[in-house]
C-alpha positions in Angstrom: 31.6 -20.8 40.2 29.2 -20.9 37.2 26.7 -18.8 39.2 29.5 -16.2 39.7 30.3 -16.2 36.0 33.8 -17.4 36.8 35.9 -20.5 35.9 37.7 -20.3 39.3 38.2 -18.3 42.4 41.6 -17.0 43.5 40.9 -17.6 47.2 38.2 -19.5 49.0 37.9 -19.3 52.8 36.2 -21.4 55.5 34.6 -18.7 57.7 34.6 -20.3 61.2 35.8 -23.4 63.0 33.1 -25.4 64.9 35.1 -26.5 67.9 32.2 -28.5 69.3 31.6 -30.3 65.9 35.1 -30.3 64.5 34.4 -33.3 62.3 32.1 -31.0 60.4 34.9 -28.5 60.0 37.1 -31.3 58.7 34.5 -32.4 56.3 34.1 -28.9 54.9 37.9 -28.5 54.6 38.1 -31.8 52.6 35.6 -30.4 50.2 37.8 -27.3 49.9 40.8 -29.6 49.2 38.8 -31.2 46.3 37.9 -27.8 44.9 41.6 -27.0 44.9 42.6 -30.3 43.3 40.0 -29.8 40.6 41.3 -26.3 39.8 38.1 -24.6 40.9 40.0 -22.4 43.3 43.7 -21.4 43.3 44.1 -21.2 47.1 42.1 -22.2 50.2 42.3 -20.7 53.7 40.4 -20.3 57.0 39.1 -17.5 59.1 39.0 -17.1 62.9 41.0 -20.2 63.7 42.8 -20.2 67.0 46.2 -22.0 67.3 44.6 -25.3 68.5 42.0 -25.2 65.7 44.7 -24.6 63.1 47.0 -27.4 64.4 44.2 -29.9 64.5 43.1 -29.1 61.0 46.7 -29.3 59.6 47.3 -32.6 61.4 44.4 -34.2 59.7 44.5 -32.7 56.3 46.4 -33.0 53.0 46.7 -29.3 52.4 47.5 -26.6 54.9 45.6 -23.3 54.7 47.2 -20.5 52.7 46.1 -17.9 55.2 44.1 -17.5 58.4 41.9 -14.4 58.4 41.3 -13.2 62.0 40.2 -10.1 63.9 43.4 -8.0 64.3 43.9 -4.4 65.1 46.0 -2.3 67.6 43.7 -3.1 70.5 43.6 -6.9 69.7 47.0 -7.9 68.3 46.6 -11.7 68.4 50.3 -12.5 69.1 49.7 -16.2 69.8 47.6 -16.6 66.6 50.3 -14.8 64.5 53.0 -17.0 66.0 51.0 -20.2 65.3 50.3 -19.1 61.8 54.0 -18.4 61.2 55.0 -21.8 62.6 52.8 -23.5 60.0 53.7 -21.2 57.1 50.2 -19.7 57.1 49.8 -16.0 56.3 48.0 -13.9 58.9 45.3 -11.7 57.4 43.5 -9.1 59.5 39.9 -8.3 59.3 38.7 -5.1 61.1 42.4 -3.9 60.8 41.4 -0.4 61.9 39.3 -1.6 64.8 35.9 -1.9 63.1 33.6 -3.8 65.4 34.9 -2.0 68.5 34.3 1.3 66.7 30.8 0.6 65.7 29.5 -1.3 68.7 31.2 0.7 71.5 27.9 1.3 73.4 29.6 0.6 76.7 31.3 3.8 78.0 33.9 1.6 79.7 34.7 -0.3 76.6 37.9 -0.1 74.5 37.9 3.2 72.6 38.4 3.9 68.9 42.0 3.2 67.7 41.7 6.1 65.3 41.5 8.5 68.3 44.3 6.9 70.3 46.9 9.5 71.3 49.8 7.2 70.6 48.7 6.5 67.1 47.7 10.2 66.6 51.2 11.4 67.6 52.8 9.0 65.1 50.4 10.2 62.4 51.3 13.8 63.1 55.0 13.0 62.8 54.6 11.5 59.3 51.9 13.7 58.0 49.6 10.8 57.7 46.1 9.9 59.1 45.7 7.5 62.0 44.2 4.9 59.7 47.3 5.1 57.5 49.5 4.6 60.5 47.5 1.6 61.6 47.6 0.0 58.1 51.4 0.6 58.0 51.7 -1.1 61.4 50.1 -4.2 59.9 52.5 -4.1 57.0 55.5 -3.8 59.3 54.3 -6.8 61.3 53.9 -8.9 58.1 50.1 -9.0 58.3 47.8 -8.8 55.2 45.3 -6.1 56.2 41.9 -5.8 54.4 40.3 -2.4 55.2 36.9 -1.7 53.7 35.4 1.5 52.4 32.9 2.6 49.8 34.3 6.1 49.6 36.8 6.9 46.9 38.9 9.2 49.1 39.3 6.6 51.8 40.2 3.9 49.3 42.9 6.2 48.0 44.0 6.9 51.6 44.1 3.3 52.5 46.5 2.4 49.7 48.8 5.4 50.3 50.9 3.7 52.9 54.0 2.8 51.0 55.9 6.0 51.2 56.9 5.9 54.9 58.0 3.3 57.5 57.5 3.0 61.2 60.5 2.6 63.5 60.8 -0.5 65.6 60.0 1.6 68.6 56.8 2.9 67.0 55.7 -0.6 66.1 56.3 -1.6 69.7 54.4 1.4 71.0 51.4 0.4 69.0 51.8 -3.3 70.0 51.6 -2.1 73.6 48.1 -0.7 73.1 46.8 -4.3 73.1 43.8 -4.8 75.4 43.2 -8.4 74.4 39.5 -7.7 74.1 37.8 -9.3 71.2 35.1 -7.4 69.3 33.8 -10.1 67.1 32.5 -13.6 68.0 34.8 -15.9 70.0 35.7 -18.9 67.8 35.9 -21.1 70.9 32.2 -20.7 71.5 31.0 -19.7 68.1 27.2 -19.8 67.6 26.1 -18.6 64.2 22.5 -18.0 65.3 23.5 -15.9 68.3 25.9 -13.9 66.2 23.2 -13.0 63.7 20.9 -11.9 66.6 23.7 -9.7 68.0 24.3 -8.1 64.6 20.6 -7.4 64.1 20.3 -5.8 67.5 23.2 -3.3 67.1 22.6 0.4 66.3 24.9 1.0 63.3 26.4 4.4 62.9 28.3 5.9 60.0 31.5 6.8 61.9 33.8 5.4 59.3 33.1 2.6 56.8 36.3 0.7 57.5 34.8 -2.3 59.1 36.5 -5.3 57.5 
């Protein structure tokens, strides 16, 4: 914390489980628990944990994660993960809430397309006078998910926060739920290999379509 110039962090997250070396995951989590007990962090959580990873961690730990941050967007709705999180009282937080990795790495013409151009989402956006991104973010809110969109542009930051003056109907939420393709864009936590992921990122042709990746 001293290198950051801070006395504590509000939230500290374990980035990935290591299913093949879960004892290492547990050891890291116990270090997190000590940081929490020492007041160095105010909350601790995990990222990319599937239901079995989460259950195993909680069963063998003193402190349950505050949240589980996972890839989640209209084309990858993660129902089983959300249900497991809710069962354990863990908040679901969505990275790539607008569909980031699929949007940037859609080099396969047969791959899942951009949620921002989906006609279902576009029709709802037109109804409310909102953008497709705003409808998607509102969908996350309606489902009780903490969404963390990213942008470096002031106008998009303002757009992303302007989602509290309308609500989606249950039918509209269900219509967006039905877009689920169950196709992951990021690394699979069951077979996570950090070295391979770095190679994949380095090989991708990044384009500035929209900077809402996270």
